[in-house]
DOSELO-966161 format. One record per residue: x, y, z of N, C-alpha, C, O in turn. Coordinates in steps of 0.001 Angstrom, whole numbers, padded with zeros to 6 digits, always signed. Atoms other than C-alpha are relative to their C-alpha. Example, Ala and Ser with C-alpha at 12.3 -4.5 7.8 and 13.67 -1.06 7.14 Angstrom:
BEGIN
+000890-001190+000000+012300-004500+007800+000900+001200+000000+001936+001181+000665-000820-001190-000060+013670-001060+007140-000770+001090+000730-000261+002198+000899
REM end
This chain:
BEGIN
-000979-000171-001089-008538+003945-011437-000731+000257+001306-001630+001096+001369+000684-000116-001275-009558+003581-007798+000433+001263+000730+001584+001688+000629-000298-001201-000764-009757+006639-005569+000712-000349+001295+000527-001434+001845-000645+000156-001286-007583+007064-002506-001041+000125+001106-001966+000928+000983+000909-000164-001127-009406+006574+000814+000089+001414+000566+001164+002012+000599+000033-001355-000553-010481+009867+002374+000290-000040+001489-000303-000832+002222-000338-000091-001414-008935+010777+005728-000830+001107+000627-000886+002221+000106+000846-000963-000690-011250+012542+008157+000710+000505+001246+000883-000239+002211-000613-000629-001172-009515+014937+010556-001113+000644+000814-001622+001703+000446+001114-000484-000803-012124+015427+013280+000420+001157+000891+001607+001369+001142-000277-001148-000850-012414+018470+015492+000346-000370+001425+000769+000495+002192-000285+000414-001373-011949+016422+018674+001285-000822+000072+001385-001775+000844-001317+000643+000000-008362+015342+017926-000052-001470-000401+000759-002272+000060+000037+001344+000578-009386+012185+016106+000433+000071-001458+000089+001007-002179-000339+000145+001413-007863+011118+012821-000581-001330-000453-000130-002389-000014+000695+001202+000449-010132+008634+011049+000502-000377-001387+000395+000406-002331-000533+000485+001272-008547+006562+008276-000792-001236-000416-000661-002284+000217+000766+001162+000452-010917+004260+006365+000874-000976-000783+001866-000584-001398-000677+001009+000814-009744+001009+004800-001017-001078-000363-002173-001015+000056+000884+001072+000463-011215-002121+003201-001222+000579-000713-002367+000288-000366+001044-000643+000806-013196-000060+000664-000967+000805+000871-002178+000799+000649+000752-000886-000902-014354+002321+003431-000976-000738+000908-001842-000117+001523+000907+000755-000862-016104-000491+005289+000486-000062+001442-000280-000390+002348-000579+000041-001338-013746-000274+008284+000835+001253+000207+001226+001921-000750-000762-001205-000323-011878+002494+010090+001113-000293+001000+000997-001177+001849-001021-000096-001039-008668+003062+012003-000086+001424+000521+000041+002379-000246+000156-001330-000585-009125+005963+014412+001145+000256+000972+001334-000480+001940-001152-000367-000819-006076+007632+015929-000408+001124+000953-000871+002181+000524+000280-000994-001031-006585+009505+019203+001318+000458+000624+002390-000011+000241-001206-000504-000659-004148+011384+021448+000699-001069+000833+001925-001057+000950-000590+000971-000924-003624+008420+023783-000192-001451-000422+000362-002348+000213+000206+001382+000431-004787+005338+021884-000422-000035-001462-000791+000983-002048+000462+000225+001363-005607+003877+018486-001083-001073+000039-000985-002043+000790+001109+000947+000099-008816+002043+017620+000015-000577-001413-000346+000100-002376-000077+000664+001303-008300-000466+014792-001251-000846-000176-001278-002028+000167+001272+000683+000235-011849-001370+013844-000495-000731+001247-000928-001881+001171+000491+000575-001247-012767-001997+017487+001073-000565+000913+000804-000840+002083-001115+000472-000824-009372-003212+018715+000730+001230+000544+001478+001886-000181-000533-001217-000610-008331-000459+021147+001348-000296+000658+001469-001217+001465-001349+000183-000538-004621-000139+021983+000490+001344+000529+000602+002308-000228-000555-001219-000586-003284+002488+024388+001490+000082-000312+002210-000912-000210-001414-000171+000343+000075+003930+023354+000905-000335+001182+001971-000924+000999-000826+000258-001182+001392+003708+026925+000106-001483+000333+000979-001884+001102-000031+001440-000268+000651-000027+026956+000873-000763-000989+001133-001950-000792-000731+000695+001063+002709-000823+023845+001458-000212+000401+002179+000741+000693-001387+000342-000302+005974-002641+024558+000808-000250-001266+001999+000058-001320-000702+000363+001235+006832-003816+021033-000838+000412-001203-002040+000157-001261+000610-000340+001286+006046-002423+017589+000783-000703-001099+002013-000672-001122-000654+000632+001143+006756-004388+014444-000851+000241-001238-002065+000040-001214+000742-000261+001229+005804-003456+010899+000833-000429-001198+002062-000474-001144-000687+000409+001223+006623-004608+007399-000941+000190-001177-002162+000207-001024+000764-000062+001243+005511-004214+003803+000800-000727-001072+002016-000566-001167-000684+000768+001037+006308-006505+000891-000761+000100-001313-001945-000227-001397+000546-000126+001347+005710-005819-002786+000653-001072-000867+001875-001089-001009-000560+001162+000670+006132-008939-004899-000633-000202-001377-001845-000065-001547+000468+000404+001329+005873-009874-008574+000440-001436-000243+001526-001830+000182-000349+001402+000205+005841-013488-009693-000484-000483-001363-001430+000055-001938+000421+000674+001228+005609-015665-012777+000157-001498+000212+001240-001978+000547-000018+001451-000166+004715-019333-012592-000500-000618-001299-001699-000627-001579+000294+000468+001351+004859-020933-016027-000600+001157-000804+000121+002098-001137+000593-001073+000805+002399-018744-017951-000839+000961+000847-001514+001841+000312+000805-000840-000902+000800-017115-014898+000867+001116+000558+001918+000859+001145-000723-001155-000522+001947-013594-014003-000900+000746+000978-002089+000943+000728+000805-000715-000984+000837-011723-010921+000829+000889+000901+002059+000893+000842-000615-000883-000993+001578-009194-008185-000710-000196+001328-001909-000472+001375+000610+000043-001326+001013-009285-004462+000612+001089+000868+001770+001469+000695-000475-001003-000954+001306-006705-001710-000534-000367+001375-001732-000583+001560+000352+000336-001380+001333-007472+002003+000566+001061+000929+001706+001495+000766-000550-000874-001036+001655-005123+004937-000616-000352+001344-001723-000884+001418+000505+000295-001341+001268-005464+008678+000539+000998+001015+001631+001544+000859-000406-000749-001186+001423-003495+011916-000384-000858+001200-001564-001111+001441+000236+000870-001151+001804-005665+015012+000457+000700+001270+001504+001346+001299-000303-000626-001282+001765-004478+018608-000111-001041+001109-001063-001821+001147+000064+000835-001192+002563-006361+021806-000013+000919+001209+000868+001765+001360+000103-000841-001183+001456-004764+025055+000772-000627+001160+001187-001785+001093-000821+000459-001116+003232-005073+028387-000579-001231+000693+000150-001951+001376+000594+001195-000598+000768-007748+029515+000118-001224-000905-000431-002283-000600-000245+001127+000889+001854-009951+026599-001040-000210-001086-000901-001121-001902+001047+000143+001017-001268-009482+024468+000512+000524-001340+001101+001602-001413-000441-000384+001343-000549-009353+020726-001187+000516-000808-002250-000104-000840+001012-000599+000868-002551-007107+018406+000580+000026-001411+001604+000665-001653-000539+000124+001352-002083-007897+014719-000953+000628-001018-002160+000384-001008+000754-000599+001097-003211-005860+011736+000754-000320-001283+001848+000194-001511-000686+000453+001213-002360-007486+008402-000960+000058-001178-002130-000307-001069+000799-000111+001221-003592-006846+004865+000782-000604-001168+002006-000491-001242-000635+000695+001121-002902-008781+001678-000836+000198-001254-002060+000072-001227+000692-000156+001274-003754-008117-001948+000730-000732-001106+001956-000670-001194-000570+000791+001091-003204-010336-004994-000725+000328-001299-001949+000452-001328+000578-000150+001334-003736-009720-008696+000716-000943-000958+001934-001109-000885-000547+000854+001057-003228-012126-011599-000446+000586-001333-001637+000772-001582+000263-000678+001269-002955-010576-015054-000758+001311+000216-001609+001688-000591+000604-001296-000268-003994-007274-013464-001382-000051+000608-001977+000993+000875+001338+000140-000580-007238-008657-012050+000133-000410+001458+000710-001452+001766-000091+000299-001417-007549-008546-008282+000082+001284+000810-000290+002352+000323+000011-001153-000909-006996-006207-005336+001405+000474+000355+001581+001214+001323-001385-000413-000271-003208-005736-005480+000131+001521+000077+000676+002041+001050-000157-001452+000033-003409-002044-006443-000742+000665+001151-000258+001638+001730+000777-000611-001084-006099-001292-003879+000704-000140+001339+000732+000810+002121-000691+000202-001275-004133-002806-000985+001274+000834+000057+001628+001359+001113-001214-000819+000035-000956-001028-002093-000335+001472+000270+000368+002135+001032+000419-001380-000250-002776+002334-002190-000485+000169+001436-000264+001205+002062+000480-000044-001381-004399+001524+001133+001173+000160+000966+001101+000942+001914-001193-000111-000843-000958+001054+002697+000564+001415-000038+000988+001941+000990-000539-001351+000139+000154+004434+001349-000807+001020+000798-000289+002078+001157+000843-000883-000802-002761+006025+003227+000064-000346+001485+000098+000541+002338+000052+000462-001387-002734+003926+006398+001340+000162+000720+001365+000476+001910-001301+000047-000674+001021+003828+007084+000474+001334+000585+001026+001323+001686-000512-001243-000608+001826+007557+007611-000535+000288+001403+000254+000677+002264+000443-000219-001384-000462+007894+010677+000553-001029+000983+000833-000698+002135-000591+000996-000894+000840+004624+012107+001417+000418+000392+001784+000371+001566-001374-000403-000291+004424+005856+011793+000044+001354+000714+000784+001532+001681-000073-001362-000514+003745+009514+012535-000683+000213+001329-000366+001166+002041+000712-000159-001272+001409+009009+015491+000377-001105+000981+000901-000823+002059-000205+001093-000954+001727+005552+017062+001481-000200+000311+001876-000212+001477-001435+000212-000231+005463+004984+016564+000609+001206+000714+001435+001049+001613-000531-001208-000651+006192+008599+017527-000389+000059+001470+000445+000386+002314+000456-000042-001394+004091+008389+020712+000759-001004+000863+001174-000686+001977-000725+001027-000753+005752+005143+021808+001461+000412+000176+002041+000219+001245-001382-000462-000092+009185+006586+021023+000170+001125+001003+001138+001136+001763-000084-001119-000943+008511+009778+022984-000100-000481+001445+000592+000028+002326+000115+000537-001356+007425+007772+026021+001302-000672+000436+001736-000520+001578-001255+000669-000327+010604+005684+025859+001125+001012+000206+001980+000820+001071-000997-001063-000183+012731+008822+025470-000130+000619+001390+000876+000886+002047+000212-000544-001348+011165+010212+028654+000545-000942+001065+001151-000500+002040-000491+000975-000981+011986+007004+030514+001524-000043+000019+002136-000114+001084-001463-000010+000066+015577+007016+029292+000561+001261+000654+001568+001203+001359-000457-001263-000590+015949+010666+030302-000037-000049+001520+000706+000671+002188+000126+000133-001450+014923+009636+033817+000777-001187+000554+000547-001612+001686-000915+001011-000514+017545+006897+034075-000279-001432-000390+000426-002331+000067+000322+001370+000406+015944+003846+032452+000995-000504-001043+001764+000271-001612-000807+000640+001036+017716+001397+030134-000933-000701-000977-001886-001364-000565+000809+000663+001027+016247+000178+026837+000866-001004-000747+002021-000725-001069-000681+001020+000797+017230-003010+025023-000780-000195-001293-001892-000722-001287+000671+000047+001294+016374-002820+021325+000943-000613-001029+002010-000065-001307-000752+000633+001097+017675-005188+018643+001476-000201+000342+002342-000024-000515-001377+000243-000409+020812-005994+020622+000733+001208+000538+001862+001089+001014-000594-001218-000561+021510-002400+021652-000466+000180+001438-001654+000051+001734+000351-000402-001358+021628-001522+025334+000187+001513+000072+001310+002015+000019-000018-001454+000132+020718+002163+025396-000341+000660+001325-001352+000339+001950+000322-000909-001097+020907+004657+028240+000135+001419-000550+000496+001605-001712-000100-001383+000473+020859+008439+028034+001447+000425-000222+001696+001445-000866-001406-000385+000095+024680+008478+028244+000830-000867-000938+001879-000429-001410-000813+000868+000853+025871+005520+026175-000837-001119-000614-001938-001432-000163+000581+001166+000658+025024+002651+023859+001049-001104+000038+002203-000885-000329-000901+001145-000010+026575-000770+024347-000528-001040-000974-001706-001399-000947+000414+000939+001041+026528-003228+021466+001100-001024-000232+002254-000661-000460-000943+001083+000286+028216-006609+021006-000268-000485-001420-001324-001052-001700+000170+000342+001405+028740-007209+017287+000514-001405-000278+001665-001734+000011-000340+001382+000369+028719-010813+016074+000552-000811+001172+001343-001735+000987-000414+000698-001225+029254-011960+019677+001512+000062+000225+002069-000742+000974-001458-000085-000101+032882-010851+019347+000468+001354+000515+001149+001437+001537-000529-001323-000325+033515-007123+019481-001059+000846+000684-002194+000940+000217+000914-000858-000745+031924-004807+022019+000265+001462-000336+001392+001946-000229-000081-001435+000267+031216-001222+021010-000697+000744+001131-001804+000390+001536+000619-000927-000945+030562+001480+023584-000045+001354-000692+000991+001953-000981+000198-001232+000765+029118+004534+021869-000542+001077+000934-001546+000875+001618+000495-001143-000768+028751+007884+023588+000229+001265-000824+000525+001181-002016-000110-001248+000754+028955+011554+022629+001418+000263-000507+001618+001093-001394-001380-000231+000425+032730+011347+022257+000323-000680-001331+001214-000229-002052-000317+000707+001251+032656+008881+019341-001209-000183-000917-001069-000713-002020+001201+000135+000832+029073+008989+018027+000084+000926-001208+000462+002091-001087+000016-000816+001216+028784+010197+014442-001430+000280-000456-001837+001437-000559+001374-000222+000446+025216+009632+013265-000798-001301+000058-000246-002400+000015+000944+001111+000124+022161+007385+013298-000966+000376-001108-001562+001453-001080+000790-000336+001182+020248+007215+010033-000879-001181-000403-000642-002324-000013+000804+001019+000664+017548+005329+008177+000468-000094-001437+000468+000899-002164-000504+000228+001351+018915+003821+004982-001062-000763-000785-001326-001936-000521+001056+000610+000807+016195+003131+002424+000564-000459-001339+001005+000359-002146-000426+000541+001282+017169+000835-000426-001218-000556-000723-002326-000542-000187+001118+000531+000782+015041-000738-003143-000622-001216+000684-001843-001376+000694+000490+001265-000543+014771-004064-001352-000440+000095+001456-001361-000610+001870+000293-000043-001431+014689-003056+002324+000463+001325+000582+001164+002100-000069-000411-001205-000721+015153-000281+004877+000660-000412+001308+000262-001391+001941-000788+000365-001164+017622-000291+007745+000207+001202+000919+000229+002348+000471-000500-000983-000959+018479+001611+010914+001493-000240+000139+001929-001373+000346-001457+000133-000044+022218+002309+010983+000593+001003+000981+000115+002130+001107-000740-000878-000906+024602+003757+013560+001462+000019-000426+002081-001026-000628-001400-000191+000369+028002+005174+012632+000743+000646+001163+000186+001444+001917-000865-000694-000945+030878+006149+014863+001107+000694-000788+001343+000374-001953-001039-000769+000681+033686+008543+014022+001158-000898-000416+001509-001859+000269-001157+000712+000558+036576+007277+011910-000342-001403-000495+000557-002203-000751+000423+001277+000588+034526+004293+010692-000865+000308-001219-001857+001029-001114+000756-000275+001221+033281+004331+007098-001307-000788-000067-002297-000315-000626+001189+000841+000027+030789+001509+007573-000737+000084+001336-000123+000364+002366+000727-000031-001274+028020+001384+010170+000462-001119+000925+000710-002239+000480-000350+001036-000970+028946-000463+013346-001243-000788+000411-001152-001878+000976+001263+000676-000308+025277-001344+013767-000953+000201-001166-001080+001302-001701+000958-000063+001111+022697-002165+011104-001076-001055+000224-000769-002222+000468+001087+000945-000214+019273-003751+011459-001175+000382-000894-001424+001563-001136+001184-000244+000820+016201-004124+009263-001078+000693+000822-001282+000372+001993+001090-000686-000688+013345-001794+010152-001195-000917+000230-002137-000543+000929+001074+000963-000243+011105-004866+010049+000134-000698+001351-000799-001361+001802-000221+000659-001285+012611-006077+013326-000772+000718+001113-001071+001907+000994+000761-000608-001095+010753-005475+016621+000675+001254+000560+001846+001229+000941-000418-001303-000550+011090-001834+017772+001145+000664-000756+001696+001659-000287-001122-000577+000747+013723-001129+015104-000272+001439-000429+000660+002235-000547+000326-001359+000443+011860+002009+013998+000175+001038+001109+000136+002239+000844-000219-000925-001109+012443+003522+017438+001464+000400+000137+001774+001395+000793-001427-000167-000265+016236+003330+017230+000519+001368-000424+001116+002078+000386-000591-001244+000511+017130+006320+015046-000483+001229+000766+000353+002026+001190+000411-001193-000751+014923+008939+016763+000481+000009+001448+000820+001066+001981-000463+000047-001392+015899+007726+020245+001486+000313+000088+001902+001134+000906-001451-000207-000043+019635+007597+019541+000350+001448-000322+001190+002048+000348-000307-001386+000359+019657+010991+017846-000435+000994+001071+000169+002058+001211+000437-000885-001085+017750+012536+020752+001099+000189+001036+001299+001295+001539-000981-000073-001083+020541+011724+023191+001440+000207-000467+002270+000683+000307-001408-000009+000402+023699+011593+021076+000323+000904-001180+001498+001126-001470-000265-000855+001148+023299+013872+018072+000736+001260+000429+000411+001859+001454-000810-001178-000325+025836+016708+018040-000853+001263-000042-001600+001488-000994+000730-001261-000071+024370+020048+019103+000989+001140+000241+001772+001110+001190-000965-001095-000062+026274+023276+018539-000088+000741+001325+000939+001069+001921+000139-000791-001229+024822+025079+021565+000528-000748+001219+001096-000135+002123-000514+000774-001123+025678+022217+023940+001521-000053-000030+002175+000028+001010-001459+000044+000120+029219+021982+022586+000618+001319+000457+001654+001324+001122-000510-001310-000398+029715+025721+023088-000065+000180+001513+000816+000801+002107+000161-000143-001445+028445+025499+026666+001053-000780+000771+001379-000446+001910-000975+000848-000687+031010+022816+027485+001446+000404-000272+002371-000248+000212-001371-000422+000304+034032+024716+026134+000459+001065+000980+001588+001545+000885
REM end
């Protein structure tokens, strides 16, 4: 059984995550990430897209497994930075298990540091009056406007907002937004879509019910 890659938490606010059998590193800093020499500043990131796919297959008498994951970033100047890993095993021989374990080590810092940093920057901009367009949602600090199926327009604010959640199923994960008196989400999108992982934390920052705020307004 292969060992998990060791994460090195440095004393100078660096988090070093090795991959590719410890031959390469991803280093997370306070303001940027260095993916084996590809340096990306968090403030420069306009679009984040990530996905992971675990697949089993049988072709006649051949049985195998594959695992693919990627983290893609597009900066405001249009430059695309792609990080993709793929592992295949046939009859248990190959690198499928290693790539799957690698993802389990690499993904938490990507989500917990890079996605969080980009989300926090966007939250600051929204708080100062900006508008964000993510997966068909037009978001400001006061309302969300969404046209569903090019037919019905929803305007969501604190008066009708219920919750924004991440729904993890066996096959896929989704960002969902619910409004009051509706059993089904009025908005649902795969987390694999560009910037979809920013939706739930951003929406909840501005629209989630807070007891102390409600008391202050009564």
